[in-house]
C-alpha positions as CSV (number, residue, x, y, z in Angstrom):
1,M,-97.4,78.2,-47.3
2,K,-93.9,78.2,-48.4
3,S,-92.5,81.2,-50.2
4,A,-90.7,80.9,-53.6
5,Q,-87.5,81.6,-51.8
6,D,-88.1,78.8,-49.3
7,V,-88.8,76.4,-52.2
8,R,-85.6,77.4,-54.0
9,Y,-83.6,76.9,-50.7
10,L,-85.1,73.4,-50.1
11,N,-84.5,72.4,-53.7
12,S,-80.9,73.5,-53.4
13,I,-80.2,71.4,-50.2
14,S,-82.2,68.4,-51.2
15,P,-79.5,66.7,-53.3
16,R,-76.9,67.3,-50.6
17,F,-79.3,66.2,-47.9
18,M,-80.4,63.1,-49.7
19,S,-76.8,62.1,-50.5
20,A,-75.8,62.5,-46.8
21,L,-78.9,60.5,-45.7
22,C,-78.1,57.7,-48.2
23,F,-74.6,57.6,-46.9
24,L,-75.8,57.3,-43.3
25,I,-78.3,54.6,-44.2
26,A,-75.6,52.7,-46.0
27,L,-73.3,53.0,-43.0
28,L,-76.0,51.8,-40.6
29,V,-76.9,48.9,-42.9
30,S,-73.2,47.9,-43.1
31,R,-73.0,48.1,-39.3
32,V,-76.1,46.0,-38.8
33,S,-74.9,43.4,-41.3
34,T,-71.7,43.0,-39.3
35,Y,-73.5,42.4,-36.1
36,A,-76.9,41.0,-37.0
37,Q,-77.0,39.1,-40.3
38,T,-75.6,35.8,-39.0
39,G,-76.1,32.1,-39.1
40,L,-77.4,32.0,-35.6
41,P,-81.1,32.9,-35.3
42,T,-81.9,36.2,-33.7
43,N,-84.1,34.7,-31.0
44,Q,-81.1,32.5,-30.0
45,I,-78.9,35.5,-29.5
46,E,-81.6,37.2,-27.5
47,K,-81.8,34.1,-25.3
48,V,-78.1,34.4,-24.6
49,D,-78.5,38.1,-23.7
50,R,-81.3,37.3,-21.3
51,Y,-79.4,34.4,-19.8
52,V,-76.3,36.4,-19.1
53,A,-78.3,39.4,-17.7
54,N,-80.1,37.0,-15.3
55,R,-76.9,35.3,-14.2
56,V,-75.2,38.7,-13.6
57,A,-78.1,39.8,-11.4
58,E,-78.5,36.5,-9.5
59,Q,-74.8,36.0,-8.7
60,R,-74.3,39.7,-7.8
61,I,-71.7,40.2,-10.5
62,P,-71.1,44.0,-10.7
63,G,-70.4,44.0,-14.5
64,A,-69.8,41.8,-17.5
65,A,-69.2,42.1,-21.2
66,L,-70.1,39.5,-23.9
67,A,-69.0,39.2,-27.5
68,I,-70.2,36.5,-29.9
69,V,-68.6,35.8,-33.3
70,E,-69.2,33.5,-36.2
71,Q,-66.3,32.6,-38.5
72,D,-65.2,36.0,-40.0
73,H,-67.8,38.4,-38.5
74,I,-69.0,39.7,-35.2
75,T,-72.5,38.8,-34.2
76,R,-73.0,40.5,-30.9
77,V,-71.1,42.7,-28.5
78,K,-72.9,43.8,-25.3
79,G,-72.3,45.1,-21.8
80,F,-74.1,44.2,-18.6
81,G,-74.1,45.9,-15.2
82,V,-71.7,48.5,-13.9
83,A,-68.0,49.0,-14.4
84,D,-67.3,50.7,-11.0
85,P,-68.9,51.9,-7.8
86,T,-70.1,55.1,-9.5
87,G,-72.6,53.1,-11.6
88,R,-70.8,53.7,-14.9
89,P,-72.3,51.1,-17.3
90,V,-70.2,48.4,-18.9
91,T,-69.9,48.9,-22.7
92,S,-68.3,46.9,-25.5
93,E,-65.2,49.1,-25.0
94,T,-64.8,48.7,-21.3
95,P,-61.4,47.1,-20.5
96,F,-61.1,44.1,-18.2
97,I,-58.0,42.2,-17.1
98,L,-58.0,38.9,-19.0
99,G,-56.3,36.6,-16.5
100,S,-55.0,33.4,-18.1
101,L,-56.6,34.2,-21.5
102,S,-53.3,36.1,-21.8
103,K,-51.5,32.8,-22.3
104,S,-52.9,32.4,-25.8
105,F,-51.4,35.8,-26.8
106,T,-48.0,34.7,-25.6
107,A,-48.3,31.4,-27.5
108,L,-49.3,33.3,-30.6
109,A,-46.3,35.5,-30.3
110,V,-44.0,32.5,-30.0
111,M,-45.6,30.8,-33.0
112,Q,-45.1,34.0,-35.0
113,L,-41.4,33.9,-34.2
114,V,-41.4,30.2,-35.1
115,E,-42.8,31.0,-38.5
116,K,-40.2,33.7,-39.0
117,G,-37.5,31.1,-38.3
118,Q,-36.3,32.7,-35.1
119,I,-37.5,30.0,-32.7
120,N,-37.4,26.2,-32.9
121,L,-40.2,24.6,-30.9
122,D,-38.1,21.6,-30.0
123,A,-35.0,23.6,-29.1
124,K,-33.9,23.9,-25.4
125,V,-34.9,27.1,-23.7
126,R,-31.3,27.6,-22.8
127,E,-30.4,28.1,-26.5
128,Y,-32.3,31.4,-26.2
129,I,-31.9,32.2,-22.5
130,P,-28.5,30.8,-21.6
131,W,-28.8,31.5,-17.9
132,F,-32.2,29.9,-17.6
133,T,-32.0,27.3,-14.7
134,L,-33.8,25.9,-11.7
135,A,-32.5,24.1,-8.7
136,D,-32.7,20.9,-10.7
137,D,-30.1,20.2,-13.3
138,S,-32.8,18.6,-15.5
139,S,-34.3,22.0,-16.1
140,R,-31.7,22.7,-18.7
141,E,-33.5,20.0,-20.8
142,V,-36.8,22.0,-21.0
143,T,-37.8,22.8,-24.5
144,V,-40.0,25.7,-25.9
145,R,-42.7,23.2,-26.8
146,Q,-42.8,21.8,-23.3
147,L,-43.4,25.3,-21.9
148,L,-46.2,25.9,-24.3
149,N,-47.8,22.5,-23.5
150,Q,-47.4,22.9,-19.7
151,T,-45.2,19.8,-19.6
152,S,-41.9,21.4,-18.4
153,G,-42.2,20.0,-14.8
154,L,-42.6,23.5,-13.3
155,S,-45.1,23.4,-10.4
156,V,-48.2,25.3,-9.6
157,E,-46.5,26.6,-6.5
158,T,-43.8,28.4,-8.5
159,S,-46.6,30.5,-10.0
160,E,-48.5,31.1,-6.8
161,K,-45.4,32.3,-4.9
162,F,-45.3,35.4,-7.2
163,A,-49.0,35.9,-7.6
164,A,-49.1,38.9,-5.2
165,S,-46.1,40.7,-6.7
166,S,-46.5,44.4,-7.4
167,D,-43.2,44.9,-9.4
168,V,-44.0,47.1,-12.4
169,S,-40.3,47.9,-13.3
170,D,-38.9,47.3,-16.8
171,S,-37.0,44.4,-15.4
172,A,-40.0,42.7,-13.7
173,L,-40.3,39.9,-16.2
174,E,-36.6,39.0,-16.2
175,S,-36.4,39.2,-12.4
176,R,-39.4,36.8,-12.2
177,V,-37.6,34.2,-14.4
178,R,-34.2,34.7,-12.7
179,S,-35.9,34.0,-9.3
180,L,-36.6,30.4,-10.5
181,R,-33.0,29.4,-9.8
182,T,-34.0,28.2,-6.3
183,E,-37.2,26.4,-7.4
184,H,-37.5,22.6,-8.0
185,L,-39.3,20.8,-10.7
186,D,-42.0,18.5,-9.2
187,R,-42.0,16.0,-12.0
188,A,-39.7,14.8,-14.8
189,V,-39.3,17.1,-17.7
190,G,-41.8,16.3,-20.4
191,S,-43.4,13.5,-18.5
192,D,-46.8,14.9,-17.6
193,F,-49.1,17.9,-17.6
194,E,-49.1,20.4,-14.8
195,Y,-50.7,23.8,-15.2
196,S,-48.2,26.5,-14.1
197,G,-48.4,30.1,-15.2
198,T,-44.6,30.3,-14.8
199,N,-44.3,28.4,-18.1
200,Y,-45.7,31.4,-19.8
201,A,-43.7,33.9,-17.9
202,V,-40.6,32.2,-19.3
203,L,-42.1,32.2,-22.8
204,G,-42.8,35.9,-22.4
205,L,-39.1,36.5,-21.7
206,L,-38.2,34.3,-24.6
207,V,-40.3,36.6,-26.9
208,Q,-38.6,39.6,-25.4
209,I,-35.1,38.2,-25.9
210,V,-35.6,36.8,-29.4
211,S,-37.4,39.9,-30.7
212,K,-35.0,42.3,-29.1
213,Q,-37.8,44.4,-27.7
214,S,-40.0,44.3,-24.7
215,Y,-42.7,41.7,-24.6
216,E,-45.3,44.5,-24.3
217,K,-44.0,46.3,-27.4
218,Y,-43.8,43.1,-29.4
219,I,-47.4,42.0,-28.9
220,Q,-48.6,45.6,-29.5
221,E,-46.9,45.8,-32.9
222,N,-47.5,42.2,-34.0
223,I,-50.9,41.3,-32.5
224,F,-52.9,44.3,-31.1
225,T,-52.2,46.7,-34.0
226,P,-52.9,44.4,-37.0
227,L,-56.1,43.1,-35.3
228,K,-57.2,46.7,-34.7
229,M,-57.4,46.0,-30.9
230,E,-57.3,49.7,-30.1
231,H,-58.4,49.4,-26.5
232,T,-56.1,46.6,-25.4
233,Y,-53.3,47.3,-23.0
234,T,-50.3,45.8,-21.1
235,S,-50.3,48.7,-18.5
236,Q,-52.9,49.1,-15.8
237,A,-52.2,52.9,-15.7
238,E,-52.9,53.2,-19.4
239,A,-56.1,51.1,-19.1
240,E,-57.3,53.2,-16.2
241,K,-57.1,56.3,-18.3
242,N,-59.4,54.5,-20.8
243,G,-62.1,53.3,-18.4
244,L,-60.7,50.1,-16.9
245,A,-63.5,48.3,-15.0
246,T,-62.9,48.2,-11.3
247,G,-62.2,44.7,-10.0
248,Y,-64.4,43.2,-7.2
249,L,-64.1,40.4,-4.7
250,Y,-66.9,38.6,-2.9
251,W,-66.9,39.2,0.8
252,F,-69.3,36.6,2.3
253,F,-71.2,36.4,-1.1
254,F,-71.5,40.2,-1.6
255,P,-69.2,42.1,-4.1
256,R,-66.8,44.6,-2.8
257,A,-64.6,46.9,-5.0
258,T,-61.0,45.9,-4.5
259,K,-58.0,47.5,-6.2
260,L,-55.0,45.2,-6.1
261,P,-51.4,45.7,-7.4
262,F,-50.6,45.1,-11.1
263,N,-48.1,42.3,-11.6
264,R,-46.0,43.3,-14.6
265,G,-43.8,40.1,-14.3
266,S,-46.9,38.1,-15.0
267,V,-48.3,40.0,-18.0
268,P,-47.5,37.1,-20.4
269,Q,-49.5,34.7,-18.3
270,G,-52.3,36.7,-16.9
271,Y,-52.3,40.5,-17.1
272,I,-53.2,41.6,-20.6
273,I,-56.1,44.0,-20.5
274,S,-58.8,44.1,-23.3
275,T,-62.4,44.7,-24.2
276,A,-65.2,42.6,-25.5
277,E,-65.0,44.5,-28.8
278,D,-61.3,44.0,-29.2
279,M,-61.5,40.3,-28.2
280,S,-64.1,39.7,-30.8
281,H,-61.4,40.6,-33.4
282,Y,-59.1,38.1,-31.7
283,L,-61.6,35.4,-31.8
284,V,-62.4,35.9,-35.5
285,A,-58.7,35.5,-36.2
286,Q,-58.7,32.2,-34.2
287,L,-61.7,30.9,-36.1
288,N,-60.6,32.2,-39.5
289,G,-57.2,30.6,-39.9
290,G,-55.3,33.5,-38.4
291,R,-57.0,36.2,-40.5
292,Y,-59.0,39.3,-39.4
293,G,-60.0,41.6,-42.2
294,D,-56.9,42.2,-44.3
295,A,-54.5,41.1,-41.5
296,Q,-52.9,37.6,-41.3
297,I,-51.3,37.3,-37.9
298,L,-50.4,33.6,-38.2
299,S,-50.7,30.9,-40.9
300,A,-53.7,28.6,-40.8
301,A,-51.3,25.8,-40.0
302,G,-49.9,27.7,-37.1
303,I,-53.4,28.3,-35.7
304,R,-54.2,24.6,-36.0
305,E,-50.9,23.7,-34.2
306,M,-51.9,26.0,-31.3
307,H,-55.3,24.3,-31.1
308,R,-54.0,20.8,-31.5
309,P,-54.4,18.5,-28.4
310,A,-50.9,17.9,-27.2
311,I,-51.2,16.4,-23.6
312,A,-54.1,15.2,-21.5
313,T,-55.0,17.4,-18.6
314,W,-56.5,16.5,-15.3
315,K,-60.0,17.2,-16.6
316,S,-61.8,14.3,-18.2
317,G,-61.7,14.3,-22.0
318,T,-59.6,17.5,-22.1
319,S,-56.1,18.2,-23.5
320,Y,-53.8,21.2,-23.5
321,G,-52.5,22.7,-26.7
322,M,-50.6,26.0,-26.8
323,G,-52.4,28.5,-24.5
324,W,-55.7,26.7,-25.3
325,E,-57.6,23.8,-23.8
326,I,-59.3,21.3,-26.1
327,G,-62.3,19.5,-24.7
328,P,-66.0,19.7,-23.8
329,V,-67.6,22.8,-22.4
330,A,-70.8,21.5,-20.8
331,G,-70.7,18.6,-23.2
332,V,-70.1,20.9,-26.3
333,P,-66.8,20.1,-28.1
334,A,-64.8,23.2,-27.9
335,I,-61.4,25.0,-27.8
336,W,-61.4,27.2,-24.8
337,H,-59.6,28.8,-21.9
338,E,-60.7,30.2,-18.6
339,G,-58.9,33.2,-17.0
340,S,-58.9,34.8,-13.6
341,I,-56.8,36.9,-11.4
342,F,-57.7,38.1,-7.9
343,N,-60.6,40.4,-8.9
344,Y,-61.4,39.6,-12.6
345,H,-62.7,36.5,-14.4
346,A,-63.1,35.6,-18.0
347,N,-64.0,32.7,-20.4
348,M,-63.1,32.4,-24.0
349,V,-64.7,29.6,-26.1
350,L,-64.5,28.5,-29.7
351,I,-67.1,26.0,-31.0
352,P,-65.7,24.5,-34.2
353,G,-69.0,22.5,-34.7
354,N,-70.9,25.6,-35.8
355,G,-68.0,28.0,-36.4
356,S,-69.0,30.3,-33.5
357,G,-67.1,31.6,-30.5
358,F,-67.6,34.0,-27.6
359,I,-65.8,35.9,-24.9
360,L,-67.3,36.6,-21.5
361,L,-65.5,39.1,-19.2
362,E,-66.5,39.8,-15.6
363,N,-65.1,42.3,-13.1
364,I,-65.3,40.0,-10.1
365,Y,-63.7,36.7,-8.9
366,S,-64.1,34.2,-6.2
367,G,-61.8,31.2,-5.7
368,P,-64.2,29.1,-3.7
369,D,-67.1,30.0,-6.1
370,E,-65.2,29.9,-9.3
371,G,-67.2,26.9,-10.6
372,R,-70.4,28.9,-10.6
373,L,-68.8,31.7,-12.6
374,N,-67.6,29.2,-15.2
375,Q,-71.1,27.8,-15.4
376,I,-72.3,31.0,-17.0
377,A,-70.0,30.3,-19.9
378,D,-71.2,26.7,-20.0
379,G,-74.8,28.1,-20.4
380,V,-73.8,30.4,-23.2
381,A,-72.1,27.5,-25.1
382,L,-75.2,25.4,-24.8
383,L,-77.4,28.2,-26.0
384,L,-75.2,28.8,-29.0
385,T,-75.6,25.2,-30.0
386,G,-79.4,25.2,-29.6
387,K,-79.6,23.6,-26.1
388,D,-81.0,25.0,-22.9
389,P,-78.6,25.5,-20.0
390,P,-79.3,23.9,-16.6
391,P,-79.9,26.0,-13.5
392,I,-76.8,27.4,-11.9
393,A,-75.5,25.1,-9.2
394,S,-76.5,25.9,-5.6
395,S,-74.0,27.7,-3.3
396,A,-75.3,25.8,-0.3
397,R,-72.1,23.8,0.3
398,L,-69.9,26.8,0.1
399,K,-72.2,28.7,2.5
400,L,-72.1,25.7,4.9
401,A,-68.2,25.8,4.7
402,Y,-68.2,29.5,5.6
403,G,-70.7,28.8,8.4
404,I,-68.5,26.1,9.9
405,L,-65.4,28.4,9.7
406,L,-67.3,31.2,11.4
407,L,-68.5,28.8,14.1
408,I,-64.9,27.7,14.8
409,F,-63.9,31.4,14.9
410,F,-66.6,32.3,17.5
411,A,-65.9,29.2,19.5
412,Q,-62.2,30.3,19.7
413,V,-63.3,33.8,20.8
414,W,-65.4,32.2,23.5
415,V,-62.4,30.1,24.7
416,V,-60.1,33.1,24.9
417,V,-62.7,35.3,26.7
418,H,-63.4,32.4,29.2
419,V,-59.6,31.9,29.9
420,V,-59.0,35.6,30.4
421,R,-62.0,35.9,32.7
422,R,-60.7,33.0,34.8
423,M,-57.2,34.4,34.9
424,T,-58.5,37.9,36.0
425,S,-61.1,36.7,38.5
426,S,-60.6,38.2,41.9
427,D,-61.3,34.9,43.8
428,R,-59.1,32.8,41.5
429,R,-56.1,31.0,43.0
430,P,-54.0,28.0,41.8
431,P,-55.2,24.6,43.1
432,D,-53.5,23.4,46.3
433,R,-53.1,19.9,44.9
434,P,-53.2,19.9,41.1
435,T,-53.8,16.4,39.7
436,V,-51.9,14.6,37.0
437,L,-55.1,14.5,35.0
438,G,-55.6,18.2,35.4
439,V,-52.0,19.0,34.3
440,S,-52.3,16.5,31.4
441,M,-55.5,18.1,30.2
442,L,-53.9,21.5,30.4
443,V,-50.9,20.4,28.3
444,L,-53.2,18.7,25.8
445,A,-55.3,21.9,25.4
446,I,-52.1,23.9,24.8
447,L,-50.8,21.4,22.2
448,L,-54.2,21.3,20.4
449,S,-54.4,25.2,20.2
450,L,-50.8,25.4,19.1
451,S,-51.4,22.6,16.4
452,W,-54.5,24.4,15.1
453,G,-52.5,27.6,14.7
454,L,-49.6,25.9,13.0
455,L,-52.1,24.0,10.7
456,I,-53.5,27.4,9.6
457,V,-50.2,29.0,9.0
458,F,-48.4,26.1,7.3
459,G,-50.8,23.3,6.5
460,I,-53.7,25.1,4.8
461,P,-51.5,27.0,2.4
462,R,-50.0,23.7,1.3
463,L,-53.5,22.3,0.8
464,F,-54.4,25.3,-1.4
465,G,-51.0,25.3,-3.1
466,M,-50.3,28.9,-2.3
467,P,-48.7,31.0,0.5
468,L,-51.1,32.2,3.3
469,I,-50.6,35.8,2.1
470,T,-51.8,34.8,-1.4
471,T,-54.8,33.1,0.1
472,V,-55.7,36.3,2.0
473,V,-55.4,38.4,-1.1
474,R,-57.2,35.9,-3.4
475,V,-60.0,35.0,-0.9
476,P,-60.0,37.8,1.7
477,D,-63.1,36.9,3.6
478,F,-62.0,33.3,4.1
479,G,-58.3,34.3,4.5
480,Y,-58.8,37.0,7.1
481,V,-61.0,34.7,9.2
482,L,-58.3,32.1,9.0
483,L,-55.7,34.6,10.2
484,M,-57.8,35.6,13.1
485,C,-58.3,31.9,14.0
486,A,-54.6,31.4,13.9
487,F,-54.1,34.5,16.2
488,L,-56.7,33.2,18.6
489,A,-55.2,29.7,18.6
490,F,-51.7,31.1,19.5
491,S,-53.2,33.4,22.1
492,T,-55.0,30.5,23.7
493,S,-51.8,28.5,23.9
494,I,-50.0,31.4,25.5
495,L,-52.8,32.1,28.0
496,K,-53.1,28.5,29.0
497,G,-49.3,28.3,29.3
498,L,-49.5,31.2,31.8
499,V,-52.2,29.2,33.7
500,G,-49.7,26.3,33.8
501,L,-47.0,28.4,35.2
502,S,-49.2,29.1,38.2
503,F,-49.3,25.4,38.9
504,F,-45.5,25.1,39.2
505,P,-45.2,26.1,42.9
506,N,-47.6,23.2,43.8
507,L,-46.4,20.6,41.4
508,R,-44.5,18.7,44.1
509,H,-47.9,17.9,45.7
510,V,-49.2,16.2,42.6
511,P,-49.7,12.5,43.4
512,G,-46.9,10.5,41.8
513,H,-44.6,13.5,41.5
514,L,-41.0,12.8,42.6
515,P,-39.8,15.1,45.4
516,S,-36.8,17.3,44.9
517,S,-33.4,15.8,45.9
518,H,-32.7,18.9,47.9
């Protein structure tokens, strides 16, 4: 039984307690209304959660983060898996590197300066960067709009050459653009689409020069801050202090934590770092005519211009706008962009048909298996439009390709071991009468080994459109096996050449060989 004193005490705190309780309930209700009271049915959102969780497990993706938005509100933000080898779970505020999703931020920054009257979309880039030039004189005709639409004529290779840069100096961006003076355009200015990250490196420098402040500071003040993107960074060191997810690469289909250099000269095209929570704010602004909460970061007309199809891409039914692609995602009409760097992958999709959008961040990447990573986003888009996604495509072909490469590698190892054993055999001696056929076969074997090595070093990088060192960094399991194959090929050529040298004393006995005049 309570004493009179206890009753008086409880009576005295009840009003304060009830007020606090009501406040907490109101706060929770407002939080739930932001994330749960949506146009999409709850069971549909739950199907998306289960789908992503299953794909993360089946494809051995260490960690992922998903945010779903509808018009002006956030529907779901959720983390899956782990952020690093310690097992730290991914949350809505775990930072990931965005890859090419960064391009839309750069396009947005340019459009802000256009609306302020500081940039003219159809002006020549040289009006703002007087020294901008490539090896081709026609590069002086490149306009700002052509950079945004990927129609400048700059090639994929100009981007891949700098993909492995580790320059984090304050001059990294300018140095990157100045280095273009020796590069050639691979098509006429404005004639056709070619996706090159270099276009957006130049645009980043344009923002920097016109705004008279660093690119990083400009987007912090004019995009991140007004959108309340409090865990979005342009510095890897800063992001690491705040829980940056560790990047992974697949090594023969198994994830391996891989820390790679940060490329500051490529921030405008691929190295902005953000979270699912922060990116949900960004998506709301994209769907809501440039507005998030009380912040208007661009006019509705400016957003429409960014999303407007400007030039057909190489993908069927797809066009490029300004940092966005416009076309179907698994048959769903969408405005979207995929992003990847060496050890992170991301998909950002707006679905105008039902006013929804989503961001999917992953802390792993695989160049050869990129298609299956993108299929996860395809499945989410289908689920958000009431359709069931198909099963993820098989990796059987990729496994076969790796199997063939490993078979070639072990065959080369056998050849080298066989040649060495023959050369070091105690009873081995050069043939007394080497035949023309024998010498010819030896020369052919040397040429074949040499050609295979040269193909690996020079031919395959051209096929992939990137230097061999970039291939090794981007796809290390495949790249290192290729390097070892090249080493074995050159070793075989040298060893067989040494075998050939042992023939020389007896070459005069070869039938058909002309005797010396001496």
